[in-house]
matplotlib code that plots the C-alpha trace (Angstrom):
import matplotlib.pyplot as plt

x = [-6.6, -3.5, 0.1, 1.8, 5.5, 6.3, 5.5, 7.7, 11.1, 13.6, 16.7, 19.4, 18.9, 15.7, 15.5, 13.0, 12.6, 9.3, 6.6, 6.1, 2.6, 2.0, -1.5, -4.4, -6.6, -10.3, -10.6, -12.1, -11.7, -9.0, -7.0, -7.6, -10.0, -7.1, -5.2, -4.9, -5.7, -4.8, -7.7, -7.5, -9.8, -8.9, -11.7, -14.5, -13.0, -11.5, -8.2, -6.4, -2.8, -1.8, -0.7, 2.1, 3.6, 3.2, 4.9, 8.0, 8.0, 6.3, 5.7, 3.7, 3.5, 2.2, -0.4, -4.2, -5.9, -2.6, -2.6, 0.4, -0.2, 1.9, 0.7, 2.7, 2.3]
y = [-12.8, -13.6, -13.0, -16.2, -15.9, -18.9, -17.0, -14.0, -13.4, -11.4, -9.6, -7.4, -4.9, -3.9, -4.8, -2.0, 1.4, 1.4, 3.8, 5.9, 7.4, 10.3, 11.3, 10.3, 12.7, 12.3, 10.7, 13.0, 10.6, 8.8, 10.6, 7.8, 4.9, 2.7, 3.6, 0.5, 0.9, -1.4, -1.0, -2.0, -1.6, -0.4, 0.2, -0.1, 2.6, 2.0, 3.4, 3.1, 3.2, 3.5, 0.1, 1.7, 3.1, -0.3, -2.1, 0.0, 0.1, -3.3, -2.1, 0.8, 1.8, 4.6, 5.4, 5.8, 7.0, 6.4, 2.8, 1.6, -0.3, -2.1, -3.1, -5.4, -6.1]
z = [8.6, 10.8, 9.8, 8.9, 9.9, 7.7, 4.6, 5.5, 3.8, 5.7, 4.3, 5.8, 3.0, 1.4, -2.3, -3.1, -1.6, 0.4, -0.6, 2.5, 2.6, 4.9, 3.8, 1.6, -0.4, -1.2, -4.7, -7.3, -10.2, -12.0, -14.6, -17.1, -17.1, -17.8, -14.6, -12.4, -8.7, -5.8, -3.2, 0.4, 3.4, 7.0, 9.5, 7.0, 4.8, 1.4, 0.2, -3.1, -4.4, -8.0, -9.4, -11.4, -8.1, -6.4, -9.3, -8.6, -4.8, -4.0, -0.4, 0.9, 4.5, 6.7, 9.4, 9.3, 12.4, 14.4, 13.2, 11.3, 8.0, 5.4, 1.9, -0.3, -4.0]

ax = plt.figure().add_subplot(projection="3d")
ax.plot(x, y, z, "-o")
ax.set_aspect("equal")
plt.show()
């Protein structure tokens, strides 16, 4: 999927503080079966972020295998 610049919205100030991710841990299991997870794939490997964190931050960014990523919600 290509980035569509026409759908981007640029602001001088960020409206929400980005969720900066510096590491992922291996999932052992969710604390609750009702915990929502936003799942994404990079390089044929799946990663997950808690939905309740993304509802607050709206944007998560970091690096995986020296490759920058940004997830928005």
